[in-house]
C-alpha positions as CSV (number, residue, x, y, z in Angstrom):
1,M,33.1,6.9,0.2
2,L,32.9,7.8,3.8
3,K,35.0,5.8,6.2
4,T,33.2,3.3,8.5
5,M,33.6,3.6,12.2
6,M,36.1,0.7,12.2
7,D,38.3,2.6,9.7
8,V,38.6,5.6,11.9
9,D,41.7,6.0,14.0
10,V,40.2,8.1,16.9
11,K,43.5,8.6,18.7
12,Q,45.2,9.8,15.6
13,G,42.3,12.1,14.8
14,L,42.5,13.5,18.3
15,R,46.2,14.1,18.1
16,I,45.8,16.0,14.8
17,V,43.1,18.2,16.2
18,R,45.1,18.9,19.4
19,N,48.1,19.9,17.2
20,R,45.9,22.2,15.2
21,I,44.5,23.8,18.3
22,E,48.0,24.4,19.7
23,A,49.2,25.9,16.4
24,A,46.1,28.2,16.3
25,C,46.8,29.3,19.9
26,Q,50.3,30.2,19.1
27,K,49.1,32.5,16.3
28,R,46.8,34.5,18.5
29,K,47.3,38.1,19.3
30,P,49.5,38.8,22.4
31,E,46.5,39.8,24.5
32,L,44.9,36.4,23.9
33,Q,48.0,34.2,24.5
34,N,46.8,33.4,28.1
35,V,43.4,32.2,27.0
36,K,43.2,28.4,27.2
37,A,41.4,26.6,24.3
38,N,39.6,23.6,25.7
39,L,38.6,20.8,23.4
40,V,35.1,19.2,23.7
41,A,35.1,16.0,21.7
42,V,31.6,15.7,20.2
43,S,30.7,12.1,20.4
44,K,27.1,12.0,19.3
45,T,26.1,8.8,17.5
46,K,29.5,7.3,18.3
47,P,29.8,4.0,20.3
48,A,31.3,3.6,23.7
49,E,34.5,2.0,22.4
50,M,35.4,5.2,20.4
51,I,34.8,7.3,23.5
52,V,37.1,5.0,25.5
53,D,39.8,5.2,22.8
54,C,39.6,9.0,22.9
55,Y,39.7,9.0,26.7
56,D,42.7,6.7,26.7
57,E,44.5,9.4,24.7
58,G,43.9,11.9,27.5
59,Q,40.6,13.5,26.4
60,R,38.3,14.2,29.3
61,D,35.6,16.6,27.9
62,F,32.9,15.1,25.6
63,G,29.8,16.7,24.1
64,E,26.4,15.2,23.3
65,N,23.4,16.8,21.6
66,Y,20.6,14.5,22.7
67,V,19.4,13.8,26.3
68,K,18.5,10.2,25.6
69,E,21.8,9.4,24.1
70,L,23.8,11.2,26.8
71,S,21.8,9.5,29.6
72,E,22.5,6.1,28.0
73,K,26.2,6.8,27.6
74,G,26.3,8.2,31.1
75,I,25.4,4.8,32.6
76,N,27.2,2.7,30.1
77,E,29.2,0.1,32.1
78,E,32.3,0.3,29.8
79,I,32.4,4.1,30.0
80,L,31.8,4.2,33.8
81,S,34.6,1.6,34.5
82,K,37.2,2.9,32.0
83,C,36.5,6.7,31.9
84,K,36.1,7.6,35.6
85,E,37.1,11.3,35.1
86,I,35.0,11.9,32.0
87,R,33.2,15.3,31.9
88,W,30.0,15.4,29.8
89,H,28.9,18.6,28.2
90,F,25.4,18.9,26.9
91,I,25.5,20.9,23.7
92,G,22.0,20.3,22.2
93,H,18.6,22.0,22.5
94,L,17.2,21.2,26.0
95,Q,13.4,20.8,26.4
96,N,11.9,21.5,29.8
97,N,10.4,18.0,30.0
98,K,13.9,16.4,29.7
99,V,15.7,18.5,32.3
100,N,15.4,15.9,35.1
101,K,16.7,13.1,32.9
102,L,19.7,15.2,31.9
103,L,20.5,16.3,35.4
104,K,20.5,12.7,36.7
105,T,23.3,11.8,34.2
106,P,26.5,10.6,36.0
107,N,29.5,12.9,35.4
108,L,27.4,15.7,33.8
109,Y,29.8,18.6,33.9
110,M,28.3,21.5,32.0
111,I,25.2,22.5,30.0
112,E,26.2,24.9,27.3
113,T,22.8,25.5,25.8
114,V,20.7,27.4,28.3
115,D,18.7,29.6,26.1
116,S,16.0,31.2,28.3
117,V,15.5,32.5,31.9
118,E,12.7,30.0,32.3
119,L,15.1,27.1,31.5
120,A,17.7,28.5,33.9
121,D,15.1,28.7,36.7
122,L,14.0,25.1,36.1
123,L,17.6,23.9,36.1
124,N,18.3,25.8,39.3
125,K,15.2,24.4,41.0
126,N,15.7,20.8,39.9
127,W,19.5,20.6,40.4
128,Q,18.9,21.4,44.1
129,K,16.4,18.6,44.4
130,I,18.5,16.0,42.5
131,R,21.9,16.7,43.9
132,T,23.1,16.7,47.5
133,E,24.2,19.9,49.3
134,S,27.8,18.8,49.0
135,D,27.7,18.7,45.2
136,H,29.0,21.5,43.1
137,R,26.9,24.1,41.4
138,M,25.9,23.1,37.8
139,K,28.1,24.9,35.3
140,I,26.1,26.5,32.5
141,M,26.6,28.7,29.5
142,I,24.1,31.0,28.0
143,Q,23.4,30.1,24.3
144,V,23.2,33.2,22.2
145,N,21.5,33.3,18.7
146,T,24.1,35.6,17.2
147,S,23.0,34.8,13.6
148,G,19.3,35.7,14.2
149,E,18.1,32.6,12.4
150,Q,14.6,31.5,13.5
151,E,15.4,27.8,13.3
152,K,18.3,28.2,15.8
153,S,17.9,28.2,19.6
154,G,19.5,30.9,21.7
155,A,18.8,34.1,23.5
156,D,18.6,37.4,21.6
157,P,21.9,39.2,22.0
158,G,20.1,42.2,23.4
159,T,18.8,40.2,26.4
160,V,22.1,38.7,27.5
161,N,22.9,41.3,30.2
162,G,19.6,40.8,31.9
163,F,19.7,37.0,31.4
164,G,23.2,36.8,32.9
165,T,22.3,39.0,35.9
166,H,19.3,36.9,36.6
167,V,21.3,33.7,36.7
168,I,23.9,35.2,39.0
169,E,21.4,36.8,41.4
170,K,18.5,34.3,41.3
171,C,20.0,30.9,40.5
172,P,22.3,30.0,43.4
173,N,22.6,26.4,42.2
174,L,24.0,27.4,38.8
175,E,27.5,28.7,37.9
176,L,27.5,30.9,34.8
177,V,30.9,30.2,33.2
178,G,30.4,31.6,29.7
179,L,28.5,32.3,26.5
180,M,28.0,29.9,23.6
181,T,26.9,30.2,20.0
182,I,26.6,28.0,16.9
183,G,26.5,30.7,14.3
184,R,25.4,30.5,10.7
185,F,26.7,27.5,8.9
186,G,28.8,27.8,5.8
187,Y,30.6,31.1,6.5
188,N,33.9,30.9,4.6
189,W,36.4,32.7,6.7
190,R,39.2,31.4,4.5
191,D,38.3,33.5,1.5
192,E,40.9,36.1,0.8
193,G,39.8,39.4,2.3
194,A,36.9,37.8,4.2
195,P,36.2,39.6,7.5
196,P,36.1,37.6,10.8
197,N,32.9,35.6,11.3
198,P,30.3,38.2,12.3
199,D,28.5,35.7,14.6
200,F,31.7,35.1,16.5
201,L,32.3,38.8,16.7
202,G,28.7,39.2,18.0
203,L,29.4,36.8,20.8
204,I,32.6,38.6,21.8
205,E,30.6,41.8,21.9
206,C,27.9,40.1,24.1
207,R,30.6,38.9,26.5
208,A,32.2,42.4,26.7
209,A,28.8,44.0,27.4
210,L,27.9,41.4,30.0
211,C,31.2,41.6,31.8
212,D,31.1,45.4,31.9
213,H,27.5,45.2,33.2
214,L,28.6,42.8,35.9
215,G,31.8,44.6,36.7
216,I,34.0,41.5,36.1
217,D,37.1,40.8,34.0
218,H,36.3,39.6,30.5
219,V,38.6,36.5,31.0
220,A,36.2,35.3,33.7
221,M,33.6,34.6,31.1
222,E,34.4,31.9,28.6
223,L,33.4,31.8,25.0
224,S,32.3,28.6,23.4
225,M,32.4,28.9,19.6
226,G,33.9,27.0,16.7
227,M,33.4,23.5,15.4
228,S,35.2,21.1,13.0
229,D,35.1,23.5,10.1
230,D,36.1,26.7,11.9
231,F,37.5,26.0,15.3
232,E,40.9,27.5,14.3
233,H,39.3,30.7,13.3
234,A,37.3,30.7,16.6
235,I,40.5,30.2,18.6
236,D,42.1,33.1,16.7
237,L,39.3,35.3,17.9
238,G,39.6,34.2,21.5
239,S,37.3,31.1,21.9
240,G,38.2,29.2,25.1
241,N,36.0,26.2,24.2
242,V,35.8,24.5,20.8
243,R,33.4,21.6,19.9
244,V,34.9,19.2,17.4
245,G,33.4,15.9,16.3
246,S,33.9,14.7,12.8
247,S,37.6,15.7,12.6
248,I,38.1,13.2,15.5
249,F,35.5,10.5,15.2
250,G,34.8,10.7,11.4
251,H,31.5,11.5,9.8
252,R,28.4,10.4,11.5
253,N,26.0,7.8,10.1
254,Y,22.6,8.6,11.5
255,N,21.0,5.6,9.8
256,D,23.2,3.3,11.9
257,K,22.1,5.2,15.0
């Protein structure tokens, strides 16, 4: 039987995940030792008190998949009063008609799922209208569909160079900080003799091609790949951003939501 929310020790779960991240970083190849692995705690469907517990343990980056849920949590009085330095990452598919609602969310830090030039242009235009001139540029990542699955969002790998160039040259209100992928579910990288996850390798190749195209150092472009089942493998390959939910907060109960 799955644990209920009240049975989950969020702080203990967070400590365990952090220890696993640290151990995975130490096992990296020498050329990847300087790459920081940032944890995004995926809190979708979870209540404010769990987020506050996680924040109290030092976590600052939290990920949400749905605009409605994130906008509600963004103005939640308990979160606003107790989590003043929280950084929200949007990690779900973003529809054009929900852009304004998302951008108005307090403490929105990054949008990791920008999957088209059209969406980037809309974010660039609307961010300028919503935020004051003194505010920072909106950090974004280009989502890449490395698995080629039709049901998944993301740009085609072959379009990333042009996409990234467009954001940098035509979207002055956006800051392109990296590439993100979900990848195919169920790849068992633990099998003896199994090669590295090809979807992760595909994102690494996209990053290398884009950075060479732009003439920038590869470390200047982050990789966001890896979730609860494979974040250690992603870190081993150089991911600088891992999105972990159930290993911290327990399994999700969508019926309760």
